Biopython code that builds the backbone (N, CA, C, O; Angstrom):
import numpy as np
from Bio.PDB.StructureBuilder import StructureBuilder

atoms = [
    (1, "MET", "N", (25.041, 111.395, 157.289)),
    (1, "MET", "CA", (25.463, 110.232, 157.400)),
    (1, "MET", "C", (26.229, 110.084, 158.866)),
    (1, "MET", "O", (27.117, 110.838, 159.263)),
    (2, "THR", "N", (25.725, 109.020, 159.532)),
    (2, "THR", "CA", (26.218, 109.041, 160.860)),
    (2, "THR", "C", (27.186, 107.693, 160.872)),
    (2, "THR", "O", (26.869, 106.647, 160.305)),
    (3, "PHE", "N", (28.242, 107.862, 161.505)),
    (3, "PHE", "CA", (29.384, 106.744, 161.497)),
    (3, "PHE", "C", (29.112, 105.778, 162.631)),
    (3, "PHE", "O", (28.875, 106.124, 163.788)),
    (4, "GLN", "N", (29.169, 104.568, 162.198)),
    (4, "GLN", "CA", (28.808, 103.559, 163.433)),
    (4, "GLN", "C", (30.189, 102.712, 163.192)),
    (4, "GLN", "O", (30.629, 102.358, 162.098)),
    (5, "PRO", "N", (30.654, 102.519, 164.236)),
    (5, "PRO", "CA", (31.881, 101.405, 163.990)),
    (5, "PRO", "C", (31.266, 100.097, 163.984)),
    (5, "PRO", "O", (30.205, 99.890, 164.572)),
    (6, "LEU", "N", (32.021, 99.022, 163.210)),
    (6, "LEU", "CA", (31.660, 97.717, 163.019)),
    (6, "LEU", "C", (31.756, 97.004, 164.569)),
    (6, "LEU", "O", (32.624, 97.306, 165.388)),
    (7, "SER", "N", (30.589, 95.907, 164.816)),
    (7, "SER", "CA", (30.748, 95.250, 166.053)),
    (7, "SER", "C", (32.077, 94.205, 165.477)),
    (7, "SER", "O", (32.493, 94.167, 164.319)),
    (8, "GLU", "N", (32.574, 93.410, 166.632)),
    (8, "GLU", "CA", (33.826, 92.703, 166.408)),
    (8, "GLU", "C", (33.298, 91.645, 165.535)),
    (8, "GLU", "O", (34.101, 91.276, 164.676)),
    (9, "SER", "N", (32.149, 91.060, 165.535)),
    (9, "SER", "CA", (31.595, 89.895, 164.727)),
    (9, "SER", "C", (31.350, 90.518, 163.195)),
    (9, "SER", "O", (31.544, 89.756, 162.247)),
    (10, "LYS", "N", (31.025, 91.573, 162.999)),
    (10, "LYS", "CA", (30.672, 92.204, 161.622)),
    (10, "LYS", "C", (32.138, 92.410, 161.102)),
    (10, "LYS", "O", (32.245, 92.097, 159.916)),
    (11, "ARG", "N", (33.205, 92.823, 161.643)),
    (11, "ARG", "CA", (34.502, 93.084, 161.201)),
    (11, "ARG", "C", (35.133, 91.907, 160.979)),
    (11, "ARG", "O", (35.888, 91.831, 160.010)),
    (12, "LYS", "N", (34.974, 91.000, 161.669)),
    (12, "LYS", "CA", (35.472, 89.611, 161.146)),
    (12, "LYS", "C", (34.857, 89.096, 159.973)),
    (12, "LYS", "O", (35.499, 88.558, 159.071)),
    (13, "GLU", "N", (33.659, 89.246, 159.969)),
    (13, "GLU", "CA", (33.041, 88.631, 158.688)),
    (13, "GLU", "C", (33.249, 89.792, 157.271)),
    (13, "GLU", "O", (33.141, 89.428, 156.100)),
    (14, "LEU", "N", (33.491, 90.890, 157.605)),
    (14, "LEU", "CA", (34.063, 91.798, 156.377)),
    (14, "LEU", "C", (35.282, 91.355, 156.078)),
    (14, "LEU", "O", (35.458, 91.135, 154.880)),
    (15, "ALA", "N", (36.333, 91.120, 156.917)),
    (15, "ALA", "CA", (37.728, 90.566, 156.410)),
    (15, "ALA", "C", (37.585, 89.315, 156.143)),
    (15, "ALA", "O", (38.283, 89.063, 155.160)),
    (16, "GLN", "N", (37.002, 88.336, 156.535)),
    (16, "GLN", "CA", (36.864, 87.121, 155.787)),
    (16, "GLN", "C", (36.249, 87.049, 154.298)),
    (16, "GLN", "O", (36.662, 86.311, 153.404)),
    (17, "ALA", "N", (35.170, 87.972, 154.209)),
    (17, "ALA", "CA", (34.581, 88.011, 152.877)),
    (17, "ALA", "C", (35.653, 88.704, 151.815)),
    (17, "ALA", "O", (35.624, 88.381, 150.628)),
    (18, "LEU", "N", (36.571, 89.646, 152.305)),
    (18, "LEU", "CA", (37.397, 90.370, 151.602)),
    (18, "LEU", "C", (38.571, 89.494, 151.249)),
    (18, "LEU", "O", (39.187, 89.742, 150.213)),
    (19, "LYS", "N", (38.924, 88.523, 151.995)),
    (19, "LYS", "CA", (39.982, 87.685, 151.887)),
    (19, "LYS", "C", (39.469, 86.565, 150.907)),
    (19, "LYS", "O", (40.198, 86.164, 150.000)),
    (20, "ALA", "N", (38.120, 86.034, 151.117)),
    (20, "ALA", "CA", (37.777, 85.197, 150.012)),
    (20, "ALA", "C", (37.639, 86.029, 148.631)),
    (20, "ALA", "O", (38.061, 85.449, 147.631)),
    (21, "ASN", "N", (37.266, 86.917, 148.515)),
    (21, "ASN", "CA", (37.059, 87.635, 147.254)),
    (21, "ASN", "C", (38.533, 87.766, 146.718)),
    (21, "ASN", "O", (38.594, 87.468, 145.525)),
    (22, "GLY", "N", (39.814, 88.154, 147.307)),
    (22, "GLY", "CA", (40.931, 87.972, 146.779)),
    (22, "GLY", "C", (41.341, 86.803, 146.431)),
    (22, "GLY", "O", (42.074, 86.669, 145.451)),
    (23, "ALA", "N", (40.922, 85.728, 147.205)),
    (23, "ALA", "CA", (41.583, 84.438, 146.935)),
    (23, "ALA", "C", (40.765, 83.952, 145.461)),
    (23, "ALA", "O", (41.337, 83.197, 144.675)),
    (24, "HIS", "N", (39.726, 84.342, 145.261)),
    (24, "HIS", "CA", (38.916, 84.191, 144.050)),
    (24, "HIS", "C", (39.323, 84.760, 142.988)),
    (24, "HIS", "O", (39.286, 84.196, 141.895)),
    (25, "GLU", "N", (39.783, 86.005, 143.176)),
    (25, "GLU", "CA", (40.160, 86.949, 142.106)),
    (25, "GLU", "C", (41.765, 86.871, 141.671)),
    (25, "GLU", "O", (42.150, 87.250, 140.565)),
    (26, "ASN", "N", (42.518, 86.409, 142.544)),
    (26, "ASN", "CA", (44.085, 86.563, 142.586)),
    (26, "ASN", "C", (44.694, 84.968, 142.658)),
    (26, "ASN", "O", (45.898, 84.717, 142.712)),
    (27, "GLY", "N", (43.767, 84.097, 142.649)),
    (27, "GLY", "CA", (44.483, 82.971, 142.814)),
    (27, "GLY", "C", (44.795, 82.500, 144.103)),
    (27, "GLY", "O", (45.450, 81.463, 144.212)),
    (28, "GLY", "N", (44.340, 83.243, 145.289)),
    (28, "GLY", "CA", (44.576, 83.035, 146.522)),
    (28, "GLY", "C", (45.864, 83.611, 147.052)),
    (28, "GLY", "O", (46.443, 83.081, 148.000)),
    (29, "VAL", "N", (46.360, 84.786, 146.397)),
    (29, "VAL", "CA", (47.563, 85.680, 146.566)),
    (29, "VAL", "C", (46.957, 87.007, 146.674)),
    (29, "VAL", "O", (46.114, 87.514, 145.934)),
    (30, "ALA", "N", (47.665, 87.612, 147.982)),
    (30, "ALA", "CA", (47.237, 89.076, 148.170)),
    (30, "ALA", "C", (48.565, 90.009, 147.878)),
    (30, "ALA", "O", (49.694, 89.705, 148.263)),
    (31, "LEU", "N", (48.267, 91.083, 147.202)),
    (31, "LEU", "CA", (49.265, 91.975, 147.300)),
    (31, "LEU", "C", (49.630, 92.807, 148.425)),
    (31, "LEU", "O", (48.663, 93.408, 148.893)),
    (32, "LEU", "N", (50.719, 93.018, 148.990)),
    (32, "LEU", "CA", (51.078, 93.593, 150.136)),
    (32, "LEU", "C", (51.852, 94.878, 149.853)),
    (32, "LEU", "O", (52.769, 94.947, 149.035)),
    (33, "MET", "N", (51.336, 96.046, 150.714)),
    (33, "MET", "CA", (51.922, 97.418, 150.347)),
    (33, "MET", "C", (52.484, 97.782, 151.834)),
    (33, "MET", "O", (52.127, 97.189, 152.851)),
    (34, "ASP", "N", (53.302, 98.715, 151.799)),
    (34, "ASP", "CA", (53.787, 99.512, 152.966)),
    (34, "ASP", "C", (52.669, 100.583, 153.017)),
    (34, "ASP", "O", (52.450, 101.364, 152.091)),
    (35, "PRO", "N", (51.953, 100.545, 154.233)),
    (35, "PRO", "CA", (50.926, 101.554, 154.548)),
    (35, "PRO", "C", (51.398, 103.021, 154.784)),
    (35, "PRO", "O", (50.556, 103.914, 154.879)),
    (36, "LYS", "N", (52.790, 103.295, 154.886)),
    (36, "LYS", "CA", (53.332, 104.556, 155.171)),
    (36, "LYS", "C", (53.233, 105.346, 153.656)),
    (36, "LYS", "O", (52.675, 106.424, 153.455)),
    (37, "ASP", "N", (54.001, 104.418, 152.562)),
    (37, "ASP", "CA", (54.315, 105.066, 151.398)),
    (37, "ASP", "C", (53.495, 104.378, 150.334)),
    (37, "ASP", "O", (53.598, 104.849, 149.201)),
    (38, "THR", "N", (52.815, 103.494, 150.483)),
    (38, "THR", "CA", (52.203, 102.651, 149.525)),
    (38, "THR", "C", (53.052, 101.942, 148.551)),
    (38, "THR", "O", (52.539, 101.628, 147.476)),
    (39, "THR", "N", (54.182, 101.673, 148.767)),
    (39, "THR", "CA", (55.258, 100.959, 147.923)),
    (39, "THR", "C", (54.943, 99.454, 147.965)),
    (39, "THR", "O", (54.553, 98.918, 149.002)),
    (40, "PHE", "N", (55.112, 98.831, 146.886)),
    (40, "PHE", "CA", (54.883, 97.280, 146.949)),
    (40, "PHE", "C", (55.935, 96.456, 147.775)),
    (40, "PHE", "O", (57.136, 96.598, 147.544)),
    (41, "LYS", "N", (55.444, 95.536, 148.804)),
    (41, "LYS", "CA", (56.276, 94.783, 149.639)),
    (41, "LYS", "C", (56.262, 93.279, 149.103)),
    (41, "LYS", "O", (57.069, 92.476, 149.570)),
    (42, "GLY", "N", (55.200, 92.837, 147.967)),
    (42, "GLY", "CA", (55.272, 91.630, 147.790)),
    (42, "GLY", "C", (53.950, 91.093, 147.806)),
    (42, "GLY", "O", (52.955, 91.816, 147.843)),
    (43, "THR", "N", (53.903, 89.703, 147.777)),
    (43, "THR", "CA", (52.632, 88.638, 147.845)),
    (43, "THR", "C", (52.801, 87.991, 148.987)),
    (43, "THR", "O", (53.875, 87.834, 149.568)),
    (44, "ALA", "N", (51.588, 87.551, 149.375)),
    (44, "ALA", "CA", (51.421, 86.430, 150.560)),
    (44, "ALA", "C", (50.072, 85.650, 150.237)),
    (44, "ALA", "O", (49.078, 86.140, 149.700)),
    (45, "PRO", "N", (50.226, 84.400, 150.649)),
    (45, "PRO", "CA", (48.731, 83.624, 150.566)),
    (45, "PRO", "C", (47.937, 84.286, 151.464)),
    (45, "PRO", "O", (48.303, 84.610, 152.594)),
    (46, "VAL", "N", (46.406, 84.585, 150.791)),
    (46, "VAL", "CA", (45.436, 85.069, 151.613)),
    (46, "VAL", "C", (45.321, 84.632, 152.944)),
    (46, "VAL", "O", (45.304, 85.409, 153.899)),
    (47, "ASP", "N", (45.245, 83.460, 153.031)),
    (47, "ASP", "CA", (45.238, 82.811, 154.344)),
    (47, "ASP", "C", (46.337, 83.408, 155.575)),
    (47, "ASP", "O", (45.999, 83.497, 156.755)),
    (48, "GLU", "N", (47.435, 83.718, 155.158)),
    (48, "GLU", "CA", (48.475, 84.302, 156.021)),
    (48, "GLU", "C", (48.216, 85.824, 156.452)),
    (48, "GLU", "O", (48.875, 86.244, 157.403)),
    (49, "ILE", "N", (47.229, 86.752, 155.770)),
    (49, "ILE", "CA", (47.038, 87.957, 155.997)),
    (49, "ILE", "C", (46.160, 88.202, 157.339)),
    (49, "ILE", "O", (45.027, 87.768, 157.543)),
    (50, "PRO", "N", (46.782, 88.829, 158.020)),
    (50, "PRO", "CA", (46.002, 89.240, 159.392)),
    (50, "PRO", "C", (44.853, 90.078, 158.891)),
    (50, "PRO", "O", (44.871, 90.824, 157.912)),
    (51, "ASP", "N", (43.779, 89.822, 159.771)),
    (51, "ASP", "CA", (42.384, 90.687, 159.590)),
    (51, "ASP", "C", (42.770, 92.134, 159.647)),
    (51, "ASP", "O", (42.173, 92.956, 158.952)),
    (52, "GLU", "N", (43.762, 92.479, 160.460)),
    (52, "GLU", "CA", (44.086, 93.987, 160.733)),
    (52, "GLU", "C", (44.697, 94.779, 159.362)),
    (52, "GLU", "O", (44.545, 95.952, 159.022)),
    (53, "GLU", "N", (45.399, 93.753, 158.750)),
    (53, "GLU", "CA", (46.106, 94.292, 157.538)),
    (53, "GLU", "C", (44.818, 94.662, 156.473)),
    (53, "GLU", "O", (44.682, 95.631, 155.726)),
    (54, "VAL", "N", (44.140, 93.761, 156.661)),
    (54, "VAL", "CA", (43.045, 93.774, 155.445)),
    (54, "VAL", "C", (42.161, 95.037, 155.778)),
    (54, "VAL", "O", (41.752, 95.781, 154.886)),
    (55, "ILE", "N", (41.910, 95.220, 157.024)),
    (55, "ILE", "CA", (41.031, 96.570, 157.504)),
    (55, "ILE", "C", (42.012, 97.848, 157.218)),
    (55, "ILE", "O", (41.546, 98.870, 156.714)),
    (56, "ALA", "N", (43.253, 97.752, 157.530)),
    (56, "ALA", "CA", (44.044, 98.742, 157.259)),
    (56, "ALA", "C", (44.218, 99.185, 155.506)),
    (56, "ALA", "O", (44.317, 100.343, 155.099)),
    (57, "ALA", "N", (44.219, 98.099, 154.756)),
    (57, "ALA", "CA", (43.983, 98.406, 153.339)),
    (57, "ALA", "C", (42.993, 99.296, 153.117)),
    (57, "ALA", "O", (43.150, 100.429, 152.662)),
    (58, "ILE", "N", (41.858, 98.734, 153.471)),
    (58, "ILE", "CA", (40.460, 99.228, 153.267)),
    (58, "ILE", "C", (40.406, 100.937, 153.509)),
    (58, "ILE", "O", (39.874, 101.757, 152.760)),
    (59, "ARG", "N", (41.096, 101.185, 154.737)),
    (59, "ARG", "CA", (41.023, 102.582, 155.083)),
    (59, "ARG", "C", (41.917, 103.294, 154.311)),
    (59, "ARG", "O", (41.749, 104.512, 154.260)),
    (60, "SER", "N", (42.832, 102.799, 153.697)),
    (60, "SER", "CA", (43.968, 103.475, 152.902)),
    (60, "SER", "C", (43.259, 104.036, 151.609)),
    (60, "SER", "O", (43.757, 104.923, 150.916)),
    (61, "VAL", "N", (42.236, 103.526, 151.395)),
    (61, "VAL", "CA", (41.658, 103.864, 150.017)),
    (61, "VAL", "C", (40.763, 105.088, 150.154)),
    (61, "VAL", "O", (39.774, 105.060, 150.887)),
    (62, "PRO", "N", (41.106, 106.162, 149.450)),
    (62, "PRO", "CA", (40.485, 107.222, 149.628)),
    (62, "PRO", "C", (39.005, 107.222, 149.075)),
    (62, "PRO", "O", (38.686, 106.744, 147.987)),
    (63, "CYS", "N", (38.141, 107.827, 149.980)),
    (63, "CYS", "CA", (36.636, 107.869, 148.985)),
    (63, "CYS", "C", (36.007, 109.271, 149.549)),
    (63, "CYS", "O", (36.045, 109.781, 150.669)),
    (64, "HIS", "N", (35.424, 109.677, 148.340)),
    (64, "HIS", "CA", (34.625, 110.894, 148.508)),
    (64, "HIS", "C", (33.473, 110.819, 148.177)),
    (64, "HIS", "O", (33.263, 110.175, 147.150)),
    (65, "TYR", "N", (32.412, 111.367, 148.815)),
    (65, "TYR", "CA", (30.986, 111.405, 149.016)),
    (65, "TYR", "C", (30.496, 112.584, 148.484)),
    (65, "TYR", "O", (29.292, 112.834, 148.543)),
]
sb = StructureBuilder()
sb.init_structure("model")
sb.init_model(0)
sb.init_chain("A")
sb.init_seg("    ")
for serial, (resi, resn, name, xyz) in enumerate(atoms, 1):
    if name == "N":
        sb.init_residue(resn, " ", resi, " ")
    sb.init_atom(name, np.array(xyz, "f"), 0.0, 1.0, " ", f" {name:<3s}", serial, name[0])
structure = sb.get_structure()
């Protein structure tokens, strides 16, 4: 498998889709966590979450192939 970084437009599209999914599933509220130790930090409206935080959350999920 070859790693290919997302283009900026695809990255934005992915972040928006994930935010929309979170808004639909959780009534528009995102759960926040500390990326260093994964402790719960609270909640925030999905519209207020920066795209970089969404991408960081995805990266924190372990995946094994």
